C-alpha positions in Angstrom: 95.1 30.4 109.7 95.5 32.1 106.2 92.2 34.1 106.8 93.7 35.4 110.1 97.1 36.3 108.3 95.1 38.0 105.6 93.0 39.8 108.2 96.2 41.0 110.1 97.7 42.0 106.8 94.7 44.0 105.8 94.6 45.6 109.3 98.3 46.5 109.1 97.7 47.9 105.6 94.9 49.9 106.6 96.8 51.3 109.7 99.8 52.2 107.4 97.3 53.8 104.8 95.8 55.8 107.7 99.1 56.9 108.9 100.1 57.8 105.3 96.9 59.7 104.7 97.4 61.7 108.0 101.0 62.5 107.0 99.8 63.6 103.7 97.1 65.7 105.1 99.7 67.2 107.4 102.1 67.9 104.5 99.3 69.3 102.5 98.3 71.7 105.5 101.9 72.7 105.7 102.2 73.3 102.2 99.0 75.5 102.2 100.4 77.3 105.1 103.8 78.0 103.4 102.1 79.1 100.2 99.8 81.4 102.1 102.8 82.9 103.9 104.6 83.2 100.6 101.7 84.9 99.0 101.5 87.3 102.0 105.2 88.1 101.6 104.8 88.6 98.0 101.9 91.0 98.6 104.1 92.9 101.1 106.9 93.0 98.6 104.6 94.2 95.8 103.3 97.0 98.1 106.8 98.1 99.2 107.8 98.2 95.5 104.8 100.3 94.6 105.6 102.6 97.5 109.3 102.8 96.4 108.2 103.6 92.7 105.8 106.2 94.1 108.7 107.6 96.2 111.1 107.6 93.2 108.5 109.3 91.1 108.0 111.9 93.7 111.7 112.5 94.1 112.2 112.8 90.2 109.2 115.3 90.2 110.8 117.4 92.9 114.2 117.3 91.0 112.6 118.3 87.8 110.8 121.2 89.5 114.0 122.2 91.2 115.7 122.2 87.8 112.9 124.2 86.2 113.3 126.8 89.0 117.1 127.0 88.5 116.5 127.5 84.8 114.1 130.2 85.5 116.5 131.8 88.0 119.3 131.5 85.6 117.2 133.1 82.8 116.2 135.9 85.3 120.0 136.5 86.0 120.9 136.3 82.3 118.3 139.0 81.3 119.9 141.9 83.4 123.4 140.7 82.1 122.1 140.9 78.6 120.6 144.2 79.1 124.0 145.5 80.6 125.8 144.1 77.5 123.4 146.0 75.3 123.9 149.1 77.3 127.8 148.6 77.2 127.5 148.1 73.5 125.4 151.3 73.0 127.3 153.4 75.3 130.1 154.3 73.0 127.5 155.3 70.3 125.7 157.4 73.1 128.9 158.9 74.2 130.0 159.8 70.6 126.5 161.3 69.9 126.8 163.3 73.2 130.1 164.5 72.4 129.2 165.4 68.8 126.1 167.1 70.0 128.2 169.1 72.6 130.6 169.9 69.8 127.7 171.1 67.6 126.4 173.4 70.3 129.9 174.8 71.0 130.2 175.5 67.4 126.8 177.0 67.2 127.6 179.1 70.3 130.8 180.3 68.8 129.1 181.0 65.5 126.4 183.1 67.2 129.0 184.6 69.5 131.1 185.6 66.4 128.1 187.1 64.8 127.2 189.4 67.7 
């Protein structure tokens, strides 16, 4: 009778161990699937982050180029203004020179007219 009880206990223990092993294998399989899914999600996330970084760098490059063009345009607009300012600054001197030349020519003409 003791041997039968020991045999029944051993059989019950073996069944429980088998059920536990099956549950453990199922949990390991589920864990591996979850880890694989997690790794895939992380790979997608990393790829999207790289694409976002690339997009940001492209945007920054476009902004930089736009700013460079604006600076060039501003410089091109500034040059004529600076030239106009130089002309405006020289204009009184040119006019004074012109008037003094006119005055000298008139004086010369009057002197020559007076000599004749």
